[in-house]
C-alpha positions in Angstrom: -4.0 121.5 62.6 -7.8 121.7 62.8 -9.6 118.8 64.6 -12.7 119.5 62.5 -13.8 116.8 60.0 -12.7 117.7 56.5 -15.7 118.2 54.2 -15.6 118.5 50.4 -18.5 120.5 48.9 -18.3 119.7 45.2 -20.4 122.6 43.8 -21.1 126.2 44.9 -24.0 125.9 47.4 -26.0 128.7 48.9 -24.1 131.3 50.9 -26.0 130.3 54.1 -25.1 126.6 53.6 -21.4 127.3 53.1 -21.3 129.6 56.1 -22.9 127.1 58.4 -20.6 124.3 57.1 -17.5 126.4 57.9 -18.6 126.6 61.5 -18.3 122.9 62.1 -16.1 121.5 59.3 -12.8 122.2 57.6 -14.4 122.9 54.2 -13.0 122.5 50.7 -15.2 124.7 48.5 -15.6 125.1 44.8 -16.0 128.9 44.5 -15.8 128.8 40.7 -18.6 126.2 40.6 -16.6 124.0 38.1 -17.7 120.5 37.3 -14.9 118.4 38.6 -13.4 115.7 36.3 -13.3 112.2 38.0 -9.6 112.8 38.7 -10.3 116.2 40.2 -13.1 114.8 42.3 -10.8 112.1 43.7 -8.0 114.7 44.4 -10.5 116.8 46.3 -11.5 113.8 48.4 -7.9 112.9 49.4 -7.7 113.0 53.2 -11.3 114.2 53.5 -13.9 112.7 55.9 -17.1 113.6 54.1 -18.5 114.8 50.8 -21.6 116.9 49.9 -22.0 116.2 46.2 -24.8 117.1 43.8 -26.3 114.9 41.1 -23.6 116.2 38.7 -21.0 114.1 40.5 -21.1 110.5 39.4 -20.0 108.0 42.1 -19.7 105.0 39.8 -18.3 101.6 40.8 -14.9 102.7 39.4 -14.9 106.0 41.3 -16.1 104.4 44.5 -13.3 101.9 44.3 -10.7 104.7 44.2 -12.1 106.8 47.0 -9.7 107.2 49.9 -10.2 105.2 53.1 -10.8 108.5 55.0 -14.2 109.1 53.3 -16.9 108.0 55.8 -20.1 109.6 54.5 -21.6 111.1 51.3 -24.4 113.5 52.1 -26.1 114.2 48.8 -27.4 117.6 48.0 -30.3 116.0 46.2 -33.3 113.6 46.6 -32.3 111.3 43.8 -29.3 109.1 44.3 -29.1 107.5 40.9 -25.7 109.1 40.4 -24.4 106.9 43.2 -23.6 103.2 43.1 -25.2 102.5 46.4 -24.1 98.8 46.4 -20.5 99.8 45.9 -20.6 102.5 48.5 -22.2 100.2 51.0 -19.6 97.6 50.3 -16.9 100.2 51.2 -18.7 101.0 54.4 -19.5 104.6 53.3 -22.8 106.0 54.5 -25.0 107.7 52.0 -27.8 110.2 52.7 -30.1 112.4 50.6 -32.4 115.4 51.1 -36.0 114.4 50.9 -39.1 116.6 51.8 -37.5 120.0 51.4 -37.8 120.4 47.6 -41.4 119.1 47.0 -43.1 122.4 46.8 -40.5 124.0 44.5 -40.4 121.0 42.1 -44.2 120.8 42.0 -44.3 124.5 41.1 -42.0 123.9 38.1 -44.1 120.8 37.1 -47.2 123.0 37.0 -45.3 125.7 35.2 -44.3 123.2 32.5 -47.8 121.8 32.3 -49.3 125.2 31.8 -46.5 126.3 29.5 -46.8 123.2 27.3 -50.6 123.3 27.1 -50.8 127.0 26.3 -47.8 127.2 23.9 -45.8 129.5 26.2 -42.4 129.0 24.5 -43.8 129.7 21.1 -45.6 132.8 22.3 -42.5 134.1 24.2 -40.3 133.6 21.1 -42.8 135.3 18.9 -43.0 138.4 21.0 -39.2 138.6 21.6 -38.4 138.2 17.9 -40.9 140.8 16.7 -42.9 138.3 14.8 -46.2 139.0 16.5 -48.1 141.0 13.9 -51.6 139.8 14.0 -54.4 138.4 16.1 -57.5 136.3 15.3 -59.7 133.8 17.1 -57.6 131.0 15.5 -54.3 132.5 16.7 -52.1 130.5 19.1 -54.9 128.2 20.3 -53.7 125.8 23.0 -55.2 123.2 25.3 -57.2 124.1 28.4 -56.0 122.6 31.6 -59.0 123.2 33.9 -61.2 120.1 34.4 -58.9 117.7 32.5 -57.6 114.3 33.7 -54.0 114.2 35.0 -52.1 111.0 35.6 -49.3 111.1 38.1 -46.6 108.4 38.0 -45.0 108.2 41.5 -47.2 109.5 44.3 -44.4 110.3 46.7 -43.8 113.7 48.3 -43.5 115.7 45.0 -46.3 113.7 43.4 -48.7 114.5 46.2 -47.9 118.2 46.1 -48.4 118.1 42.3 -51.8 116.5 42.8 -52.7 119.3 45.3 -51.8 121.9 42.7 -53.7 120.1 40.0 -56.8 120.0 42.1 -56.6 123.8 42.2 -57.3 123.7 38.5 -60.2 121.3 39.1 -58.3 118.5 37.4 -59.3 114.9 38.0 -56.3 113.3 39.6 -55.3 109.7 38.8 -52.1 108.0 39.9 -49.9 105.0 39.8 -47.6 104.1 42.7 -45.8 101.1 44.0 -48.5 100.9 46.7 -51.8 102.7 47.2 -51.9 105.7 49.5 -54.1 105.7 52.6 -57.5 107.2 51.8 -56.7 110.2 53.9 -53.7 111.0 51.7 -55.5 110.4 48.3 -57.9 113.4 48.7 -60.1 111.8 46.0 -57.3 110.8 43.6 -58.1 107.6 41.7 -55.5 104.8 42.1 -54.4 102.6 39.2 -52.5 99.5 40.2 -51.7 98.9 36.6 -49.5 101.6 34.9 -51.0 100.9 31.5 -54.5 101.7 32.8 -53.2 105.0 34.1 -51.7 105.9 30.7 -54.9 105.2 28.8 -56.7 107.6 31.2 -54.2 110.5 31.2 -54.9 113.6 29.1 -51.9 115.0 31.0 -49.1 112.8 32.4 -46.7 114.0 35.1 -43.7 111.9 36.0 -42.5 111.9 39.6 -40.9 108.5 40.1 -37.3 107.8 40.9 -34.8 106.6 38.2 -34.1 102.9 38.8 -33.2 100.0 36.5 -36.9 99.2 36.4 -38.0 102.7 35.4 -35.2 103.7 33.0 -36.8 104.2 29.6 -40.2 103.1 30.8 -42.0 105.8 28.7 -41.2 104.1 25.4 -43.0 103.8 22.1 -45.3 101.1 23.4 -46.4 103.0 26.4 -46.7 106.3 24.6 -49.1 104.6 22.2 -51.4 103.9 25.2 -51.9 107.6 26.0 -54.9 109.4 24.5 -54.2 111.2 21.2 -53.0 114.7 21.9 -51.9 114.0 25.5 -49.3 116.3 27.2 -46.4 114.9 29.2 -44.4 116.7 31.9 -41.2 115.4 33.4 -39.5 116.9 36.4 -38.1 113.7 37.8 -35.2 112.2 35.8 -34.5 112.4 32.0 -33.8 108.8 31.6 -37.4 107.8 32.4 -38.2 108.7 28.8 -37.1 107.0 25.6 -36.2 110.2 23.9 -36.2 109.0 20.3 -39.7 107.5 20.7 -40.8 110.7 22.5 -39.6 112.9 19.6 -41.5 110.7 17.2 -44.7 111.0 19.3 -44.3 114.8 19.4 -43.7 115.1 15.6 -46.6 112.9 14.6 -49.1 114.6 17.0 -49.6 111.6 19.2 -48.4 114.0 21.9 -49.7 117.5 21.6 -46.9 118.9 23.7 -44.4 118.3 26.5 -42.9 120.2 29.4 -39.4 119.0 30.3 -37.0 120.1 33.1 -34.8 117.0 32.9 -33.0 115.2 30.1 -31.1 112.0 29.4 -28.0 114.0 28.8 -27.3 116.9 31.2 -26.2 119.6 30.9 -27.1 120.4 27.4 -30.2 118.3 26.9 -31.2 116.8 23.5 -30.4 119.1 20.6 -33.2 117.4 18.5 -35.7 118.8 21.0 -34.8 122.4 19.9 -36.4 121.9 16.5 -39.8 121.1 18.0 -42.1 124.0 18.8 -44.3 121.9 21.0 -41.8 121.4 23.8 -41.5 123.8 26.7 -38.1 123.2 28.2 -36.2 124.4 31.3 -32.6 123.5 32.4 -33.2 121.3 35.4 -34.3 124.0 37.8 -37.1 122.2 39.6 -35.6 122.9 43.1 -33.9 126.2 42.2 -35.4 128.6 44.7 -33.5 130.5 47.4 -35.6 128.9 50.1 -35.2 125.4 48.8 -31.4 125.7 48.2 -30.9 126.7 51.8 -33.2 123.9 53.0 -31.4 121.3 50.9 -28.0 122.4 52.1 -29.1 122.5 55.7 -30.7 119.0 55.4 -27.4 117.6 54.1 -25.5 119.3 57.0 -28.1 117.9 59.5 -27.2 114.4 58.2 -23.5 115.1 58.6 -23.9 116.6 62.0 -25.9 113.6 63.2 -23.4 111.2 61.7 -20.3 112.8 63.3 -22.1 113.0 66.6 -22.2 109.2 66.5 -25.9 108.8 65.6 -27.8 107.4 62.6 -28.6 110.1 60.0 -32.4 110.4 59.4 -32.0 110.4 55.6 -29.7 107.4 55.2 -30.2 105.5 52.0 -27.2 103.3 52.1 
């Protein structure tokens, strides 16, 4: 019998991550990359010491209550931990970690792709060319919104938000932001702080969401707050889908209150919201903000670093519970 800790890896991770994990742990892999049912997840955890899950595995109060006593640590392969009932896990004495820092560049790249794609009607143009419907040109053809020099509001000026601000400055955008606390001046790089979210919304020709999903932020971009945005604003979300009140958002897109949107995350995943598919002014991606080869290795290694530190008897750097 191996004396290595038993590690459950719930989804197919990068080849380099799985190879490194096998050096130190007795690994239970998911080579078919299936989404486990709650019962399957619990069965995989039987007799295991640790789990590396993704945001697709929900550790609700009920699931946490059924985890075997052998589970000592959940090392998330994600920054967000809204899929974990942290209070329940803490009550069970199970350590929880995440993977900050390593996906900021990749996620900000996708946010800028969505911003540009939404503003310049990329999904419409792509579909037009692919379908053979592009048969004319004129000065009034496929006119979109210029990004350069516009005002962008960033909600959540953490690691990803700060990288997004840097990318926006490359387009000479005027950066405004709202955060739980103001950044030191050296980190603002000229960005304008709004201690009041409503003030930021009134200013933002473009709005990019980078805050975590919490009970306080769930559904915060609702009809009342959407009404505060300038007419014809463009919203980008690469954080969590439940930050947006989707019915109110659809109404704003249909009425022209919002000119367009770029979304990588949705309230229901996978699948998204089928009502969005009927709207030409949404540029959508299937939650791929961190999906680069480099970032997937970095996320997997960060999760393993936390496990290695824990099993060496030390406090993991990225502990959240």
